C-alpha positions in Angstrom: 0.0 0.0 0.0 2.8 2.5 0.8 4.2 2.5 -2.8 0.9 2.8 -4.5 0.1 6.2 -6.0 -3.5 7.3 -5.9 -4.5 10.2 -8.1 -7.2 12.5 -6.6 -9.0 15.7 -7.5 -11.5 18.0 -5.7 -14.2 16.9 -8.1 -13.7 13.2 -7.7 -11.2 10.4 -7.9 -10.2 9.1 -11.3 -8.4 6.0 -12.4 -5.8 6.8 -15.1 -5.1 4.1 -17.6 -2.4 4.7 -20.2 -1.8 2.5 -23.3 1.2 3.1 -25.5 1.5 1.2 -28.8 5.0 2.6 -29.6 4.1 2.5 -33.3 2.7 -1.1 -33.1 -1.0 -1.9 -33.6 -2.8 -3.0 -30.5 -4.5 -6.4 -30.9 -8.0 -7.2 -29.9 -6.6 -9.6 -27.3 -4.7 -6.7 -25.7 -7.8 -4.5 -25.7 -9.9 -7.2 -24.1 -7.3 -7.9 -21.5 -7.1 -4.2 -20.6 -10.9 -3.8 -20.4 -11.1 -6.9 -18.2 -8.4 -5.5 -15.9 -10.2 -2.2 -15.6 -13.5 -3.9 -14.8 -11.9 -5.9 -12.0 -10.7 -2.9 -10.1 -12.6 -2.6 -6.8 -14.9 0.3 -6.4 -16.5 1.7 -3.2 -20.1 3.1 -3.5 -21.0 3.6 0.1 -19.9 2.9 3.7 -21.6 2.9 7.1 -21.0 2.1 10.8 -23.1 -0.4 12.7 -21.8 -0.5 16.2 -18.2 -1.5 16.0 -18.5 -2.7 12.5 -17.5 -0.8 9.3 -19.5 -2.0 6.3 -18.3 -1.1 2.8 -20.4 -1.7 -0.3 -19.3 -1.5 -3.9 -18.2 -3.9 -6.6 -15.4 -6.2 -7.8 -14.4 -7.2 -4.2 -12.4 -10.4 -4.6 -12.2 -13.1 -1.9 -9.7 -11.9 0.7 -10.1 -8.2 -0.2 -9.0 -5.8 2.6 -10.3 -2.5 3.8 -7.8 0.3 4.6 -8.7 3.3 6.8 -6.3 6.2 6.3 -3.8 3.8 4.8 -4.0 1.3 7.7 -5.1 -2.2 7.0 -8.1 -3.5 8.9 -9.1 -7.1 9.4 -11.8 -7.8 6.7 -14.3 -10.4 5.7 -16.4 -10.7 2.6 -20.1 -10.8 3.4 -21.3 -14.4 2.8 -24.5 -13.3 1.1 -22.8 -10.8 -1.3 -19.1 -11.4 -1.2 -18.2 -9.4 -4.3 -20.1 -6.3 -3.2 -20.0 -6.1 0.6 -17.0 -6.1 3.0 -17.2 -6.1 6.8 -14.5 -5.1 9.3 -15.9 -6.1 12.6 -13.8 -3.8 14.9 -12.7 -1.0 12.5 -15.0 1.6 14.2 -13.1 1.2 17.5 -9.9 2.5 15.9 -11.6 5.2 13.8 -11.4 8.9 15.0 -14.7 10.4 16.0 -16.3 13.2 13.9 -13.6 13.1 11.3 -13.5 12.5 7.5 -11.3 9.4 6.9 -10.0 7.9 3.7 -11.2 4.4 2.8 -9.7 2.1 0.2 -10.2 -1.5 -0.8 -7.3 -3.7 -2.0 -7.8 -7.0 -3.8 -5.3 -9.8 -3.3 -4.0 -9.2 -6.8 -2.9 -5.7 -5.7 -5.6 -3.7 -7.5 -6.7 -0.8 -5.3 -9.9 1.3 -5.3 -10.0 5.0 -5.5 -10.1 7.0 -2.2 -13.5 7.2 -0.7 -14.1 9.9 1.9 -16.2 8.7 4.9 -17.5 10.8 7.8 -17.4 8.9 11.1 -19.9 11.1 13.1 -23.6 11.9 13.1 -25.4 12.1 9.8 -28.6 14.0 9.2 -30.8 12.5 6.5 -34.5 12.1 5.6 -35.2 10.2 8.9 -33.7 13.1 10.9 -36.5 15.4 9.7 -38.8 13.5 12.0 -36.5 12.9 15.0 -34.2 16.0 15.1 -30.5 15.9 16.1 -29.1 16.0 19.6 -25.5 17.3 19.8 -22.9 18.5 22.3 -20.7 21.6 21.8 -17.8 20.7 19.5 -19.6 17.8 17.8 -20.0 17.7 14.0 -23.0 16.6 11.8 -23.0 15.8 8.1 -26.0 16.8 6.1 -26.7 14.0 3.6 -29.9 14.3 1.6 -28.5 12.5 -1.4 -31.3 11.3 -3.8 -30.8 10.6 -7.5 -34.3 11.7 -8.5 -34.6 14.9 -6.4 -32.9 18.2 -7.0 -32.7 20.2 -3.8 -31.0 23.2 -2.2 -30.7 24.9 1.2 -33.6 27.3 1.9 -32.5 28.5 5.3 -29.3 27.9 7.4 -29.0 27.3 11.1 -27.9 30.1 13.4 -24.1 30.3 12.7 -23.3 31.1 16.3 -24.8 27.7 17.3 -24.0 25.6 14.2 -21.0 26.7 12.1 -20.7 25.6 8.4 -17.3 24.0 7.9 -17.9 22.1 4.6 -17.4 22.8 1.9 -14.5 25.1 2.3 -10.9 25.1 1.0 -9.5 23.3 4.1 -12.0 20.4 4.0 -11.6 19.9 0.3 -8.0 18.9 0.9 -9.3 15.6 2.4 -11.0 13.0 0.3 -14.3 14.1 -1.2 -17.5 12.5 0.3 -19.6 11.6 -2.7 -23.0 12.1 -1.0 -22.1 15.0 1.3 -23.9 18.3 1.0 -22.6 20.1 4.1 -20.8 19.6 7.3 -21.6 21.7 10.4 -20.0 21.9 13.9 -21.9 22.8 17.1 -20.3 25.9 18.6 -22.5 26.7 21.6 -25.6 25.6 23.6 -28.9 26.4 21.9 -31.6 25.3 19.5 -31.7 26.0 15.7 -32.8 24.3 12.5 -32.1 24.1 8.8 -34.6 24.0 6.0 -34.0 22.2 2.7 -36.3 22.4 -0.3 -36.3 20.0 -3.3 -38.2 19.0 -6.4 -38.6 15.6 -8.0 -36.8 15.5 -11.4 -39.8 14.7 -13.6 -42.2 16.8 -15.5 -44.6 18.3 -13.0 -42.5 16.8 -10.2 -43.5 17.2 -6.5 -41.9 19.8 -4.4 -40.6 19.0 -0.9 -39.5 20.8 2.2 -37.5 19.3 5.0 -36.6 20.8 8.3 -33.9 19.3 10.6 -33.8 20.7 14.1 -30.7 20.7 16.2 -30.5 20.8 20.0 -27.0 21.5 21.3 -25.9 20.9 24.9 -22.8 21.8 26.7 -20.1 19.1 27.1 -20.5 17.1 30.3 -18.0 17.8 33.0 -15.1 15.4 33.0 
């Protein structure tokens, strides 16, 4: 892993494949072999925490594939029901920093490595949060993730910046791996209550319009 070079950009992470014929024609066999190799490169689509477990979903995960967190190998098992698309590291969450964006990679036994995948290890506000609200303590971060392929949405109102400060996207955060589904990352600054309103529209002719409100209740850190 230490000698592998991963090429990244702020807009995404691209796998660069170069083919040089040096003046010689490339045979169909060579093209097929190259296409096959590209198809077998592992790809990460999503990740989540369930207790101490880190579950990574994607494609082209070979038997014996390993999850790396910030370049460090974690003990990994292929899911018995979907071994090529789901990997499980049973204790990875224990060693993962809280409220941080970490870099995930998957490496197959043949040495092929996925692109970097940014993953936030803290609280995530999603559609379910519009019903329940979010409880935080001062200093804690929350990721706003309303990713939906059939809905176009935007912020309508932001939370009180003295209670919840917007820290993503900005130049500093873009230096870490991009989180594909992230819309915004906030940090609780002081005790209080505030909310954020998001409005969206379904991407079809005459599509429905939606409005979501997520409320935040911030408490002081407990005394040590």
